[in-house]
KOLTIDREN-699954 format. One record per residue (C-alpha): residue number from 1; residue in one letter; x, y, z. Coordinates in nm, 4 decimals, m for minus. Layout:
REM residues N
R:seq:type:c1:c2:c3
R:NUM:a:X:Y:Z
...
REM end
This chain:
REM residues 486
R:seq:type:c1:c2:c3
R:1:m:3.8896:m0.7638:m1.5564
R:2:e:3.8179:m0.5070:m1.7842
R:3:i:3.6415:m0.2188:m1.7250
R:4:s:3.3585:m0.3064:m1.9670
R:5:n:3.2927:m0.6684:m1.7862
R:6:i:3.3055:m0.4761:m1.4289
R:7:i:3.0564:m0.1971:m1.5850
R:8:t:2.8061:m0.5182:m1.7288
R:9:t:2.8309:m0.6977:m1.3824
R:10:i:2.7374:m0.4535:m1.1667
R:11:a:2.4913:m0.3647:m1.4096
R:12:s:2.3699:m0.6909:m1.3989
R:13:i:2.3911:m0.7124:m0.9886
R:14:i:2.1745:m0.3696:m0.9938
R:15:i:1.8888:m0.5555:m1.2321
R:16:f:1.9051:m0.8105:m1.0285
R:17:i:1.8529:m0.6728:m0.7014
R:18:n:1.6320:m0.4558:m0.8118
R:19:l:1.3811:m0.7220:m0.9664
R:20:l:1.4091:m0.8837:m0.6266
R:21:l:1.2834:m0.5444:m0.5048
R:22:a:1.0208:m0.4894:m0.7862
R:23:l:0.9053:m0.8782:m0.6741
R:24:g:0.8556:m0.7405:m0.3136
R:25:v:0.6590:m0.4628:m0.3892
R:26:l:0.4261:m0.6676:m0.6286
R:27:f:0.3457:m0.9664:m0.3977
R:28:f:0.3780:m0.7940:m0.0441
R:29:e:0.1740:m0.4812:m0.0474
R:30:k:m0.2181:m0.6034:m0.1753
R:31:r:m0.2840:m0.2834:m0.3425
R:32:d:m0.4749:m0.0865:m0.6424
R:33:v:m0.3426:m0.2541:m0.9502
R:34:g:m0.3042:0.1265:m1.0847
R:35:y:m0.0752:0.2018:m0.7484
R:36:t:0.1334:m0.1091:m0.7861
R:37:w:0.2421:m0.0092:m1.1513
R:38:a:0.3195:0.3119:m1.0806
R:39:w:0.5483:0.2144:m0.8388
R:40:l:0.7100:m0.0055:m1.0718
R:41:l:0.7703:0.2468:m1.3072
R:42:v:0.9631:0.3835:m1.0407
R:43:l:1.1634:0.0994:m0.9350
R:44:f:1.2527:0.0541:m1.3089
R:45:f:1.3076:0.4262:m1.4019
R:46:i:1.5139:0.4612:m1.1144
R:47:p:1.6952:0.1313:m0.9887
R:48:i:1.7712:0.0898:m0.6249
R:49:i:1.7120:0.4654:m0.5329
R:50:g:1.3452:0.3895:m0.6164
R:51:f:1.3100:0.1191:m0.3573
R:52:f:1.4793:0.3761:m0.0827
R:53:i:1.1964:0.6481:m0.2173
R:54:y:0.9109:0.3414:m0.2170
R:55:i:1.0046:0.3216:0.1804
R:56:f:0.9633:0.6747:0.2609
R:57:l:0.6240:0.7272:0.0510
R:58:g:0.4928:0.3891:m0.0424
R:59:r:0.4738:0.1405:0.2305
R:60:s:0.1471:0.0538:0.3596
R:61:l:0.0241:0.1156:0.6946
R:62:k:m0.0835:m0.2126:0.8924
R:63:q:m0.4112:m0.2170:0.9397
R:64:n:m0.4732:m0.4689:1.1852
R:65:n:m0.5863:m0.2670:1.4783
R:66:f:m0.3795:0.0578:1.4193
R:67:y:m0.5465:0.2327:1.7082
R:68:g:m0.5067:m0.0477:1.9509
R:69:l:m0.8567:m0.1061:2.0303
R:70:t:m0.9371:m0.3497:2.3418
R:71:e:m1.2010:m0.6659:2.2391
R:72:e:m1.4565:m0.4366:2.4715
R:73:e:m1.3899:m0.1712:2.3048
R:74:k:m1.4279:m0.3493:1.9336
R:75:k:m1.7377:m0.5063:2.1074
R:76:l:m1.9035:m0.1678:2.2249
R:77:l:m1.8295:m0.0767:1.8776
R:78:k:m2.0315:m0.3680:1.7183
R:79:d:m2.3013:m0.3270:1.9533
R:80:e:m2.3658:0.0718:1.8736
R:81:v:m2.4013:m0.0169:1.4704
R:82:h:m2.6501:m0.3174:1.5619
R:83:t:m2.8449:m0.0703:1.7573
R:84:q:m2.8101:0.2189:1.5274
R:85:l:m2.9305:m0.0536:1.2371
R:86:a:m3.2002:m0.1667:1.4767
R:87:m:m3.3418:0.1999:1.5096
R:88:i:m3.2914:0.2822:1.1041
R:89:d:m3.5003:m0.0390:1.0862
R:90:k:m3.7779:0.0335:1.2992
R:91:e:m3.8093:0.3813:1.2031
R:92:k:m3.7989:0.3178:0.8548
R:93:q:m4.1275:0.0933:0.9281
R:94:n:m4.2539:0.3986:1.0779
R:95:a:m4.5260:0.5559:0.8417
R:96:a:m4.4323:0.9107:1.0274
R:97:s:m4.0921:0.8591:0.9451
R:98:s:m3.8833:1.1293:0.7549
R:99:p:m3.8881:1.0922:0.3764
R:100:w:m3.4777:1.1397:0.3859
R:101:l:m3.4052:0.8218:0.5986
R:102:k:m3.6367:0.6075:0.3380
R:103:q:m3.4443:0.7498:0.0425
R:104:y:m3.0917:0.6983:0.1502
R:105:e:m3.1363:0.4844:0.4154
R:106:d:m2.9033:0.2505:0.1959
R:107:l:m2.5970:0.5234:0.2166
R:108:i:m2.6530:0.5835:0.5956
R:109:t:m2.6300:0.1833:0.6433
R:110:m:m2.3227:0.1423:0.4536
R:111:n:m2.1562:0.4419:0.6303
R:112:l:m2.2531:0.3209:0.9416
R:113:r:m2.1401:m0.0188:0.8965
R:114:s:m1.8237:0.0568:0.6928
R:115:s:m1.6925:0.3244:0.9106
R:116:h:m1.8997:0.2885:1.2379
R:117:a:m2.0387:0.6264:1.1188
R:118:r:m2.3265:0.6844:1.4033
R:119:l:m2.6604:0.8762:1.2895
R:120:s:m2.7665:1.1721:1.4911
R:121:e:m3.0541:1.3806:1.3977
R:122:d:m3.0155:1.6425:1.6640
R:123:n:m2.7481:1.8739:1.5109
R:124:d:m2.7516:2.2468:1.3986
R:125:i:m2.4823:2.3332:1.1259
R:126:f:m2.3739:2.6457:1.0478
R:127:i:m2.1573:2.7185:0.7258
R:128:f:m1.8352:2.8761:0.6636
R:129:h:m1.6565:2.9749:0.3392
R:130:d:m1.4527:3.2203:0.4099
R:131:g:m1.1685:3.2235:0.6119
R:132:h:m1.2225:3.5637:0.8423
R:133:q:m1.5649:3.4518:0.8766
R:134:k:m1.4687:3.1107:1.0078
R:135:f:m1.1299:3.2091:1.2394
R:136:d:m1.3442:3.4690:1.4455
R:137:a:m1.5898:3.2454:1.5059
R:138:l:m1.3229:3.0127:1.6291
R:139:i:m1.1468:3.2291:1.8125
R:140:n:m1.4623:3.3574:1.9951
R:141:d:m1.5736:3.0345:2.0371
R:142:i:m1.2077:2.9428:2.2309
R:143:l:m1.2225:3.2211:2.4288
R:144:a:m1.5885:3.1619:2.5171
R:145:a:m1.4799:2.7877:2.6486
R:146:k:m1.5655:2.6858:2.9918
R:147:q:m1.3705:2.3437:3.0048
R:148:e:m1.1855:2.1893:2.7560
R:149:i:m1.0545:2.2714:2.4100
R:150:n:m0.9289:2.0190:2.1564
R:151:v:m0.7215:2.1246:1.8530
R:152:q:m0.6285:1.9017:1.5633
R:153:y:m0.5174:2.0741:1.2292
R:154:y:m0.2783:1.9072:0.9591
R:155:i:m0.0909:2.2637:0.8800
R:156:i:m0.0774:2.5121:1.2010
R:157:q:0.1483:2.7889:1.0580
R:158:p:0.3675:3.0175:1.2860
R:159:d:0.2444:3.3575:1.0983
R:160:n:m0.0064:3.6126:1.2324
R:161:l:m0.3086:3.3898:1.2408
R:162:g:m0.1234:3.1035:1.4361
R:163:k:m0.0197:3.3015:1.7109
R:164:r:m0.3731:3.4323:1.7231
R:165:v:m0.4897:3.1149:1.7580
R:166:r:m0.2372:2.9912:1.9944
R:167:d:m0.2505:3.3343:2.1937
R:168:a:m0.6060:3.2498:2.2387
R:169:l:m0.5284:2.8627:2.3519
R:170:v:m0.2765:3.0053:2.6083
R:171:m:m0.5194:3.2087:2.7994
R:172:k:m0.7417:2.9672:2.8115
R:173:a:m0.4998:2.7430:2.9783
R:174:k:m0.4004:2.9489:3.2203
R:175:e:m0.7719:2.9845:3.3418
R:176:g:m0.7161:2.6236:3.3565
R:177:l:m0.9240:2.4631:3.1259
R:178:k:m0.8084:2.1574:2.9311
R:179:v:m0.6017:2.2347:2.6356
R:180:r:m0.4766:1.9594:2.3794
R:181:v:m0.3437:2.0444:2.0561
R:182:l:m0.2583:1.7734:1.7959
R:183:y:m0.0884:1.8742:1.4625
R:184:d:0.0686:1.6754:1.1694
R:185:e:0.4237:1.6607:1.1525
R:186:v:0.4752:1.7062:0.7948
R:187:g:0.1917:1.9374:0.7316
R:188:s:0.3349:2.1771:1.0051
R:189:k:0.6887:2.1542:0.9112
R:190:k:0.7633:2.5235:0.9453
R:191:l:0.6929:2.5233:1.2811
R:192:p:0.9514:2.6285:1.5471
R:193:v:1.0678:2.4202:1.8054
R:194:g:0.9562:2.6522:2.0833
R:195:f:0.6167:2.7495:1.8856
R:196:f:0.3998:2.5929:2.1803
R:197:h:0.6304:2.6170:2.4674
R:198:e:0.4352:2.8664:2.6620
R:199:l:0.1085:2.6691:2.6212
R:200:k:0.3207:2.3386:2.8109
R:201:r:0.4177:2.5619:3.0326
R:202:a:0.0729:2.7027:3.1003
R:203:g:m0.0869:2.3304:3.1364
R:204:g:m0.1450:2.2613:2.7881
R:205:e:m0.0916:1.9467:2.5885
R:206:v:0.0869:1.9136:2.2578
R:207:r:0.1233:1.5712:2.0265
R:208:v:0.2711:1.5182:1.6593
R:209:f:0.1286:1.2147:1.4505
R:210:f:0.3743:1.0594:1.2847
R:211:p:0.6613:1.2703:1.4223
R:212:s:1.0107:1.2673:1.2367
R:213:f:1.2808:1.0789:1.3849
R:214:l:1.5747:1.3153:1.5098
R:215:k:1.3651:1.5844:1.2701
R:216:l:1.5199:1.4667:1.0040
R:217:i:1.3987:1.1608:0.8726
R:218:n:0.9972:1.0542:0.8383
R:219:f:0.9227:0.6761:0.7248
R:220:r:0.5425:0.7895:0.7615
R:221:i:0.5990:1.0624:0.5070
R:222:n:0.3325:0.9636:0.2749
R:223:n:0.0664:0.8933:0.5659
R:224:r:m0.0574:1.2273:0.7060
R:225:n:m0.3267:1.3325:0.9102
R:226:h:m0.5157:1.5413:0.7136
R:227:r:m0.7474:1.6056:0.9783
R:228:k:m0.8778:1.9625:1.0522
R:229:l:m1.1147:1.9576:1.3471
R:230:v:m1.1980:2.1558:1.7120
R:231:i:m1.4008:2.0484:2.0325
R:232:i:m1.5036:2.2853:2.2531
R:233:d:m1.6732:2.1774:2.5757
R:234:g:m1.7591:1.8516:2.3758
R:235:k:m2.0759:2.1077:2.2681
R:236:h:m1.9362:2.2900:1.9815
R:237:s:m1.7073:2.1145:1.6813
R:238:y:m1.5476:2.2099:1.3803
R:239:i:m1.4635:2.0016:1.0748
R:240:g:m1.3799:2.1489:0.7378
R:241:g:m1.1238:2.2269:0.4629
R:242:f:m0.9479:2.5211:0.6727
R:243:n:m0.6214:2.4769:0.7919
R:244:v:m0.4303:2.7593:1.0368
R:245:g:m0.2408:3.0218:0.8475
R:246:d:m0.2512:3.3784:0.7078
R:247:e:m0.2886:3.2210:0.3248
R:248:y:m0.6135:3.0338:0.4773
R:249:l:m0.6951:3.4505:0.5363
R:250:g:m0.6218:3.4988:0.1780
R:251:e:m0.2695:3.6797:0.2480
R:252:d:m0.1030:3.5294:0.0181
R:253:k:m0.0146:3.7014:m0.2471
R:254:k:0.0534:3.3821:m0.4716
R:255:f:m0.3177:3.2032:m0.4151
R:256:g:m0.4839:3.5313:m0.3640
R:257:y:m0.8386:3.4840:m0.1617
R:258:w:m0.8362:3.1562:m0.0211
R:259:r:m1.2339:2.9782:m0.0815
R:260:d:m1.3045:2.7203:0.1364
R:261:t:m1.5765:2.5247:0.2981
R:262:h:m1.6150:2.4402:0.7018
R:263:f:m1.8873:2.3261:0.9512
R:264:k:m1.9774:2.4221:1.2785
R:265:i:m2.1746:2.1939:1.4156
R:266:i:m2.3893:2.1727:1.7684
R:267:g:m2.5526:1.8450:1.8786
R:268:n:m2.4335:1.4899:1.9590
R:269:a:m2.2529:1.4450:1.5986
R:270:v:m1.9800:1.6509:1.8151
R:271:n:m1.9718:1.3422:2.0466
R:272:d:m1.8299:1.1358:1.7037
R:273:i:m1.6197:1.3723:1.6327
R:274:q:m1.4596:1.3791:1.9809
R:275:v:m1.4253:1.0366:1.9586
R:276:r:m1.2245:1.0616:1.6227
R:277:f:m1.0157:1.3459:1.8133
R:278:v:m0.9399:1.1100:2.1221
R:279:m:m0.8222:0.8343:1.8477
R:280:d:m0.5627:0.9978:1.7017
R:281:w:m0.4540:1.1980:1.9758
R:282:h:m0.3760:0.8453:2.1701
R:283:q:m0.1944:0.6894:1.8598
R:284:a:0.0103:1.0330:1.8619
R:285:g:0.0939:0.9589:2.1974
R:286:k:0.2383:0.7210:2.4586
R:287:d:m0.0469:0.5701:2.6309
R:288:k:m0.0786:0.2290:2.6899
R:289:t:m0.4743:0.2579:2.8010
R:290:w:m0.7644:0.4395:2.6535
R:291:n:m0.9778:0.6762:2.9361
R:292:y:m1.2737:0.8615:2.7241
R:293:k:m1.3493:0.9859:3.1373
R:294:e:m1.0931:1.2373:3.0742
R:295:f:m1.2672:1.3898:2.7645
R:296:r:m1.5982:1.5730:2.7760
R:297:f:m1.9089:1.4155:2.5590
R:298:y:m2.2241:1.5760:2.4999
R:299:l:m2.4944:1.3827:2.7069
R:300:e:m2.7639:1.6193:2.6151
R:301:k:m3.0640:1.6249:2.3372
R:302:h:m2.9659:1.8934:2.1814
R:303:h:m3.3151:2.1031:1.9869
R:304:g:m3.1237:2.0718:1.6261
R:305:t:m3.2566:1.9336:1.3247
R:306:s:m2.9928:1.8513:1.0664
R:307:p:m2.9295:1.4587:1.0620
R:308:v:m2.5783:1.4265:1.0424
R:309:q:m2.2845:1.0982:0.9947
R:310:i:m1.9136:1.1633:1.0580
R:311:i:m1.7490:0.9520:0.8634
R:312:s:m1.3086:0.8705:0.8740
R:313:s:m1.1343:0.6788:0.6517
R:314:g:m0.7365:0.6106:0.6243
R:315:p:m0.4409:0.3649:0.5530
R:316:n:m0.5364:0.2064:0.8578
R:317:s:m0.8674:0.1045:0.6844
R:318:k:m0.9166:m0.1585:0.4651
R:319:t:m1.2033:m0.0100:0.2518
R:320:e:m1.1804:0.3252:0.1208
R:321:h:m1.4727:0.4915:0.3245
R:322:l:m1.5066:0.8274:0.1922
R:323:k:m1.4511:0.7132:m0.1449
R:324:n:m1.7224:0.4696:m0.1157
R:325:m:m1.9587:0.7225:0.0086
R:326:y:m1.8936:0.9801:m0.2494
R:327:i:m1.9878:0.6851:m0.5439
R:328:k:m2.2380:0.5885:m0.3315
R:329:m:m2.4056:0.9537:m0.3095
R:330:i:m2.3563:0.9876:m0.6948
R:331:h:m2.5683:0.6732:m0.7550
R:332:s:m2.8749:0.7786:m0.5579
R:333:a:m2.8074:1.1465:m0.7768
R:334:e:m3.1593:1.2025:m0.9716
R:335:e:m3.1288:1.5188:m1.1206
R:336:s:m2.8001:1.6825:m0.9929
R:337:v:m2.4151:1.6241:m0.8435
R:338:f:m2.2304:1.9678:m0.7968
R:339:i:m1.8587:1.9067:m0.6631
R:340:q:m1.5888:2.0933:m0.5552
R:341:t:m1.2653:2.0463:m0.4782
R:342:p:m0.8984:2.1427:m0.5332
R:343:y:m0.7664:1.8100:m0.6922
R:344:f:m0.9371:1.5914:m0.9470
R:345:i:m0.7584:1.2802:m0.9786
R:346:p:m1.0308:1.0031:m0.8913
R:347:d:m0.9600:0.6388:m0.9858
R:348:t:m1.1329:0.4292:m1.2413
R:349:s:m1.4394:0.3690:m0.9595
R:350:f:m1.4973:0.7171:m0.9167
R:351:m:m1.4758:0.8285:m1.2462
R:352:d:m1.7098:0.5759:m1.3467
R:353:a:m1.9740:0.6575:m1.1096
R:354:c:m1.9291:1.0282:m1.2936
R:355:k:m1.9842:0.8690:m1.6264
R:356:m:m2.2501:0.6772:m1.5622
R:357:a:m2.4417:0.9710:m1.3865
R:358:l:m2.3659:1.1595:m1.7050
R:359:l:m2.5250:0.8836:m1.9223
R:360:s:m2.8168:0.8436:m1.6987
R:361:g:m2.9107:1.2532:m1.7915
R:362:i:m2.7624:1.3792:m1.4387
R:363:d:m2.6156:1.7250:m1.4157
R:364:v:m2.2540:1.6659:m1.3173
R:365:r:m2.0551:2.0069:m1.2397
R:366:i:m1.7036:2.0244:m1.1102
R:367:m:m1.5502:2.3009:m1.0075
R:368:i:m1.1656:2.3171:m0.9713
R:369:p:m0.9142:2.6230:m0.9640
R:370:c:m0.7891:2.7695:m1.2173
R:371:k:m0.4353:2.7951:m1.0598
R:372:p:m0.2112:2.5399:m0.9395
R:373:d:m0.0705:2.4707:m0.5967
R:374:h:0.0744:2.1559:m0.7177
R:375:p:0.1652:2.1465:m1.0613
R:376:f:0.1694:1.7800:m1.1454
R:377:v:m0.1687:1.7533:m0.9363
R:378:y:m0.2947:1.9984:m1.1212
R:379:w:m0.2261:1.8863:m1.4685
R:380:a:m0.3563:1.5678:m1.3849
R:381:t:m0.6544:1.7288:m1.2732
R:382:w:m0.7287:1.8678:m1.6090
R:383:a:m0.6547:1.5092:m1.8058
R:384:c:m0.9476:1.3607:m1.5821
R:385:a:m1.1572:1.6715:m1.5727
R:386:g:m1.1328:1.6681:m1.9844
R:387:d:m1.1762:1.2946:m1.9973
R:388:l:m1.5480:1.3651:m1.8741
R:389:l:m1.6606:1.6445:m2.1075
R:390:e:m1.6950:1.4519:m2.3576
R:391:y:m1.9678:1.2458:m2.1642
R:392:g:m2.1493:1.6141:m2.0909
R:393:a:m2.0170:1.7207:m1.7557
R:394:k:m1.9627:2.0953:m1.6687
R:395:i:m1.6237:2.2074:m1.5639
R:396:l:m1.5772:2.5277:m1.4254
R:397:l:m1.2582:2.6972:m1.3600
R:398:y:m1.2611:2.8854:m1.0271
R:399:e:m1.1012:3.2739:m1.0467
R:400:n:m1.1332:3.4450:m0.7740
R:401:g:m0.8192:3.3092:m0.5983
R:402:f:m0.8043:2.9495:m0.5072
R:403:l:m1.0515:2.6933:m0.4536
R:404:h:m0.9711:2.4483:m0.1423
R:405:a:m1.3303:2.3518:m0.0838
R:406:k:m1.3850:2.0189:m0.0656
R:407:t:m1.7674:1.9432:m0.1502
R:408:i:m2.0272:1.7241:m0.2696
R:409:v:m2.4122:1.8437:m0.3412
R:410:v:m2.6461:1.5778:m0.4399
R:411:d:m3.0054:1.6789:m0.5418
R:412:k:m2.9869:1.9424:m0.3179
R:413:k:m3.0770:1.7008:m0.0883
R:414:i:m2.8154:1.5601:0.0972
R:415:a:m2.4261:1.6969:0.1210
R:416:s:m2.0638:1.6192:0.2368
R:417:v:m1.7691:1.8660:0.3937
R:418:g:m1.4620:1.7673:0.4788
R:419:t:m1.1131:1.6845:0.4522
R:420:m:m1.1035:1.4434:0.1488
R:421:n:m1.0082:1.5446:m0.1996
R:422:i:m1.0892:1.3509:m0.4515
R:423:d:m0.7628:1.1770:m0.5306
R:424:s:m0.5745:0.8743:m0.4574
R:425:r:m0.4097:1.0139:m0.2043
R:426:s:m0.7132:1.1128:0.0159
R:427:f:m0.8502:0.7610:m0.0859
R:428:r:m0.6017:0.5519:0.0881
R:429:l:m0.3124:0.7156:0.1808
R:430:n:m0.4415:1.0024:0.4103
R:431:f:m0.6306:1.0079:0.7505
R:432:e:m0.9578:1.2235:0.6418
R:433:v:m1.2990:1.2906:0.8128
R:434:n:m1.5810:1.4401:0.6326
R:435:a:m1.9556:1.5173:0.7705
R:436:v:m2.2297:1.4098:0.5634
R:437:t:m2.5791:1.5475:0.6268
R:438:y:m2.9159:1.5030:0.5140
R:439:d:m3.0739:1.8422:0.6522
R:440:e:m3.2154:1.9200:0.2630
R:441:g:m3.2083:2.3164:0.4086
R:442:v:m2.8144:2.2471:0.4611
R:443:s:m2.7649:2.1014:0.1376
R:444:q:m2.9790:2.4034:m0.0417
R:445:e:m2.7379:2.6732:0.0899
R:446:l:m2.4408:2.4732:m0.0233
R:447:y:m2.5801:2.5077:m0.3416
R:448:r:m2.6598:2.8308:m0.3680
R:449:i:m2.2815:2.8934:m0.2617
R:450:f:m2.1764:2.6835:m0.5575
R:451:e:m2.3776:2.8771:m0.7785
R:452:k:m2.2611:3.2106:m0.6483
R:453:d:m1.8789:3.0491:m0.7250
R:454:s:m1.9788:2.9231:m1.0773
R:455:k:m2.0434:3.3125:m1.1121
R:456:l:m1.6994:3.3556:m1.0648
R:457:s:m1.5423:3.1003:m1.2650
R:458:s:m1.5011:3.0391:m1.6545
R:459:e:m1.5967:2.7217:m1.8172
R:460:l:m1.3810:2.4676:m1.9513
R:461:t:m1.4878:2.3807:m2.2873
R:462:p:m1.4717:2.0554:m2.4889
R:463:e:m1.3174:2.3036:m2.7491
R:464:r:m1.0921:2.5157:m2.4768
R:465:y:m0.9774:2.1748:m2.4027
R:466:n:m0.9283:2.0515:m2.7465
R:467:n:m0.7270:2.3377:m2.8356
R:468:r:m0.4489:2.3133:m2.5575
R:469:s:m0.1050:2.3368:m2.6523
R:470:l:0.1237:2.0416:m2.6823
R:471:l:0.3076:2.1445:m2.3803
R:472:i:0.0179:2.0795:m2.1393
R:473:k:m0.0815:1.7937:m2.3389
R:474:f:0.2507:1.6455:m2.2514
R:475:k:0.2386:1.7871:m1.8810
R:476:e:m0.0642:1.6280:m1.8433
R:477:g:0.0164:1.2709:m1.9902
R:478:v:0.3011:1.2769:m1.7508
R:479:s:0.0653:1.3674:m1.4482
R:480:r:m0.1881:1.1066:m1.5362
R:481:l:0.1085:0.8262:m1.5676
R:482:l:0.2032:0.9178:m1.1910
R:483:s:m0.0924:1.0108:m1.0604
R:484:p:m0.1712:0.7113:m0.8744
R:485:i:0.0746:0.8082:m0.6393
R:486:l:0.0787:1.2150:m0.6200
REM end
């Protein structure tokens, strides 16, 4: 057989196998059409190898009872939802009911039905937008803890800040407190094997979310636990965008000042954050049964006045809870929508919500970083932001370092802070969690922080965007094509 015939035969076999693999992706993965097409392009341009890339980066997670809840536990969740719905309906009929409840009843109900996001009204919220501010408060709270400390971060770096947090946890474990640490394997890939040995010897427990096989192969590299939570004594909780590392204190020369947003919450919303931690903790362990009695919950009525819901989402969910919450918030706007996000690569439904708001005369402002931490993501962000300029959106480029905050403020009345970026990865691939508050005072404070950040930003005007170079246009085009899988 001639060499040309052999090459033709091999090529035909590769094409046939690749076609079968593509059909498998097409028919067995029931995903967003754009996401499916992106992977089909990968398979087309990188035959066979593309499929192995898909195995690591593209497979969907099983959605059937991912956390292994018993029928009794499922029933308790449903009963809690029905109880809350009845309570909301009753308060809505009350003439003295809070205006926010009547105005945002549909948003509250959607969050409750989709994500079992219980509404609590007795919370105090403290806002952190600086790394030193946040971690000084966190470490002080850890050192003042009396019974239990639960820590969950996407990234824990083995640097000065990472060691400070770890050493504080070791100290409390030696005092006899229950200390648990959960981190993501891929996000915290720089952690050495022995980083938490002393904590374990002191009685602390450490678990890894979706650990790698032999530290080399991770079949769930694309489904990461992006949540950042700390719960102390079941009374104080932290939730937001800061991870643990010196760069989040602004000590990385590449990024400079690190601008992020975090909540500290005291009140019954802490219980919902604790439940979120408990579920991830058990999923990351080998526990066959649940025992909530091992964890502390806030059983008293707090004196706070901030209404809060804790909404979580992930690849185990059939519905993109957090994305839908953002879209619902945008649709509820009567005056303004202010968004801060490090990545702005939304899908069509999110873009349409922004466009409809703009066409309705809503003041939509989106603040993104002026510098990239991931080049493809950055240029895809420019492309999407540029699309909204012609509709009248105000696009701001934060120039005082790196913007990592994930916030939305609507009409200065309601707001959300958490871990979700505005991209497909956060919408459907990562495990995320946000707190939404119906406290006008907290929302106005976040609005004032946005205004302060605006003075440290430049505006991406239509003229500036239209005058970008051919090279940038090319980068945007490639990044936009890959955006569903970035």
